[in-house]
N, C-alpha and C positions, 0 to 999 in steps of 0.2 A: 453444498464443498463436503467435504467427508463428516462435517460432527460442526451441528448449528453452537453450539455453544461448553466451550471448555473452563467456563469462565471460574468455577467454584473447585476446579480438578486439581489433585496432589500436582505438585514443582514436577513437571516430568522435561528433562532438558535435550533429551536423543529420540527421536521419532526420523523414518525413512519412507518420508510422504512423499507420491508422488501423484499430483491431479494433471491430468492429458487432455485436452480439449474440453477445459470445464466450462462451464454456463450456469452461472449463478446472481441470480436477481431477490431482491430483497430492501425494504424499506429501513433498515436502519442493524447495524451489526451485520457486514454480508466480506465477506470473504470465499476466496476462490477454495480453502480447506476447512477454514472456521471463523464463523461470526465472531465472536470472542475465543480469544484462545492463547495456548501458550507450545513451546516447543523449538525443537532444530532441527537441522536435514530435512528443511520443509522446500514442495519445488511445484510450480503452476506452470506448464509450458502449453505451446499448441503442439499439434503434429498433423499427419498427412490428411486429418478431416478438416483440419483450418484450428483460426486463432482462439484463445480460451475468452472469453467475455464474462466481466465482472460487473454488475450494474444496481446500482444506488435506486431504485425507483422514486423517482418525484411525487411528491405527495402534495405538491401546488402550495403548500402553508409557508408563510414566513414564518410560523413561530413553533415550528414542528423539530422536534431532531430526527422523523425521519429521512431516509436518504441521507445519512450521517453514517461516520465509521465508514467507510469503504476502503478494503487495500486487498491486490493481489492474490495476499496467503490469507490476512487475516484482517476483519474491518477495527479488531482493539485487542493488542497483546495487553494480558494482565498475569504477572506473575507477582508470588510474594518474594519470591529471591530469583537470582538466576540472571542470564541473559538470554535474547536471541537469537541462536546464531547459525551461519548455514543457510538463511532464506535464500531460494534464486526466483525468478520468475523472467519467463521471456516470454514473445510472440502472443503477446495476452493484451485487452482493450480492456481499460477500466474507465468507469463514467456515474458521475452522483454530483448533485447537485446540492449537495447539504454541507456539515461541516467535517472537517476532517477526513479526506482524500490522500490516500498513495499507495505507490507502486507495491511495497511489501506490507502494509498496514498505515490504518487511516491513522490513529493515534496508538502509542505507545508508553506503557507505566513503567516500563524496564531498557535497557542499553540494546543496540542491535549491535552485532558485528560480524564481517564475514560473510556480507551478503551480495547481491549482483541484480541488477534491473537492465535488463537491455531487448530491444524491438519490443517496446510495451507503448503503446499511448493512453495516457493518463487524460481525461477531458473532467474537468471541472465545469459543470455546466451554473445558466444563469445565477443562484444564490451563491453557487460554493464561494467557500474559503479556506486558508490552508491547505493547499494543494500540493505536494509535493514528490521526487521520484522515490525514497525511500518511504518517508510517510509525512502525514498531512502535520502532525506536531509529536514532540517526544515531550514526557514530564520530565519537570523540574530539572534535578540534577543530574539525571538518565545521559547517556551519550549515545553517537553513531560512531565508531570508527571499523576502518580497513573495510569501507562498502563501496561499492563502483557504480555509477549511472551512466548507461551506453557502455562505449567501449568504441575501438577504433574501425571497426568493420559496417559497412553501408549496410546490412542487414542488426546494427547494435545501436541505431539509433534509438533515442527517447524523445518523444513528444510530449511536453505536458501545455494544457489550456486551460486558462480559465476564460470561463466567456462571459463572465459577471459582468453587468454592467456599470461603472461607478469606479472607485477604488478598488484593486484590482493587486494589493498587498496581499502577502501571506502565499504566495506563490514561488517554490524554489526548487532546484536543482536535486537536495537531498531531503531538506523540508520544507514546509509553506509555514511551519511556525516559530516556535521556538525551540532549539536542539544544539547538541554542543558537538563539532565535530572537529574528528581529527583522523590523519592519514588515509583519506579518502578521494576518489577520484569520481569527478562530473566531464564527459567525453562525449561530444556526439550529442548532446542534447539542445533540442530546441523548446525554449520558452516563451510562449504567445498570448 
């Protein structure tokens, strides 16, 4: 991605960052633009060369945090204040088998608004839990509003898979884990 870790960066609310035909692979905190990051006006997309691919590498351990916090934009949103806004992802494949896997972010410590996920395949493999179209999970009282997962056209379809054996709770169109949602749309989304 663009930067591995923006964890302790000052709060920056506006970026204009576009990643095209991005391929990123890592063990944890994996994202198309940031491993752990902050910001707004962000986009990851494919181009004429093909789809972007964001992959959390499987560590093979059931006790490891490896392969966790994987998202199309950032593995984890961490900001001391503010809201992540205008994050858009399309033509991208995201896969991981750990905790917190999502279209925009694996996990967020802040609210997300005005964001879109379309033409994306999110694949929670073997041990994955909390797999969602926007986020794997969003912390506490923070919310998701004015977000769209999928769309009306055939090329807008979003597929969310959780191939974990046994209990498949924690898979959702917007969030896999707990989150507060308002004024948002899930359309043309296949969850299996």
